N, C-alpha and C positions, 0 to 999 in steps of 0.2 A: 422466618421469612422464607418464602418459596419463590422460585422463578420458573419459567416455562423453558424446558430444554428444547433447543432448536438444532436438530441434527444437521440441517443444511449449513448453518453457521459453524457448527463444530467441524464438519468435514472441510469446509472452505478455509477455516482457520488453520487446520492441520496442513492443508495443501499450501497455504502461504508460508508456513514455517518450513515445510519440506522444500519448497521452492528456494527459500533463502539459504537453506543448507546446501543445495546443489548436489546432494548425494543421499544415499540411504541414511537413516538415523535410527538409533535404538528406539523402540517404542517407549521405553522408560523415559528417555529424554524428551520425546514428543509429548508424553502425558504431563511431565513436569512443566514444560514450556507453556502448554495450554493452561495448566492450573495458574501459573504466574501471570499469564495474560488475562485470564478471567478475573483474578484477584485485583490486578491493576485497573482493569476496566471498571470493576465495582467501586473501587476507591475514587477514581476520577469522575465517573459518570453516574454512579448509583445503580448500574446494571452491568452484570457480567456479559461477556461476548456470547457464550454458549447457553447460559441459563442452567447449566448442569448442577447437580447437587455436589457440594464439596464435602470430602470426608478425609479424616486422618486415618492412615494405615501405617503399618510398621516402617515402611520406607518413606514416610512423609505424606503430605496432603496430595490428593488426586481428585480428578473429576470422575464421579462414579459411573455414569453412563458411557463416557469416553473409554474408561477402562473396560467396561463390558464389551464395547465394540471391538477393541483390540483382542480381547479374549475370545470373542466369537470368531474372529479371523483365524484363530489357532485351531478351530474346530474343523475337521474334514467335511462336515455336512453343511457348512455355511452356504446360504443362498445369497452370495455377495451382490448379486444384481438387484436385490430388493432394498438396499441401504444406500443412502447418499454417501455415507462414510466410505464405502468400498468403491464408489465411483472415483474418488480422489486418492485414497490411501490403500496401498497394497495390503494383502494379508501378510502377517509376519513371516519373514524368511529367517529362521533362527530367531534372533532377538531384534532384527531390523525391519523397518517398514520403509517403503519408498513411495514417491509420487507417481501416481498412475496418469493423472491428467492435471494440467495447469488450472489454477483457480480463475474464475472469471473476474475481470476488474469491476463489472457492474452486477455482481451476484448478490448474495444475501448479506454480505458484510458492508458496513459503512466505511467511508474514507477514514474516519477516526479509528475504527477497529483495525483496519489494514495497517495504518501507520503505527498503532500500538503494538501489533504483532511484530512489526519490523523492529521497533524499539526493544521489545522483549528479546528477540533473537540477537540483536546487537549486544545487549547487556549480558545475556546468559547463554547464548548459543555455543560459545567456546568451551563451556564447562562440560566435564564428563559426567557420567551417571552419578558417581559417588559424591562429587562436588555439589551437584544439584540436590542430591539427597540430603547432604549436610546443611546446605543453604535452607532448604524447606523445613528442616527440623528446627531451625532457629526462628522461624516465623512465629509471631505471638499467638496465632490461632492453633498451632499444632499441639495436639495432646497425644502422648504415646498411648495407642489403643491396646497395648499389652497383647499383641498378636491378633487382634480383631479389627474392627472398624468403628470409628466414632464420628458422627456428623459434625461438620463445622458450620456454625451459625454465621451467616454473612454479617450480622450485627457485630460480632466479635472483631471481624476484620475492619469494619468501618470505625468501631470504637478505638481500636489500636492505631488506626491511621489519624486519630485526632478529630474525627467528625463529631460535631455537637449532637447531643441527644435529639434535638428538634429536627435536624437534617436526617438522622438515622430513622426517626419515626416517619418522616415524609417518604423516605425510600421504601420502608416497610409497607406503608399504606399504598403507594403506587404499585409495588410488586403484587400485593394481595388483590388489588383491584384488577390488575392485568390477568392474574390467574383466574379470578372469578369470571371475567369477561370471556376468556378462552373457553372455560367450562360451559358457559351458557351458549356460546356460539356452536360448540361441538355437539350439543344436544339437539340442535335444530336441523 
């Protein structure tokens, strides 16, 4: 199952989490909180917040393109003005990122997504990097990639959450239809 990555939503989601923190946050923690939010949104609504590809890495599950954004920010040649991510999230300063601009209340995220991000922060925001690492290693979809990276299939998350096969198939069908529609619209 594939979803369409929405960088605007990813950037605004990160900004909401950084706003809740009220201070700089390690990018490791931000990436973990975004993963947990996408995972919970998928379980509750059938669609993740960011649409990013989920992968297992040695320190647990992450969102692939979000991780790439953070890594781009560590590059001295980044053209940060070209990315919605860097409109809201600073380039890393050491291991920390901070909020550059408050997220809009009427932006790309729905009220449901904003509330869910708040719930995720309230539930996990107090944990340090290593506690989040350990927590995500216990998730049923995590597979030790042996130093590499292994894709996480959203169906595995839905199945582990107790969703019936018929509901999972409906989510797969909707996601694939949306990807096809986006492709056909981008060709025009």
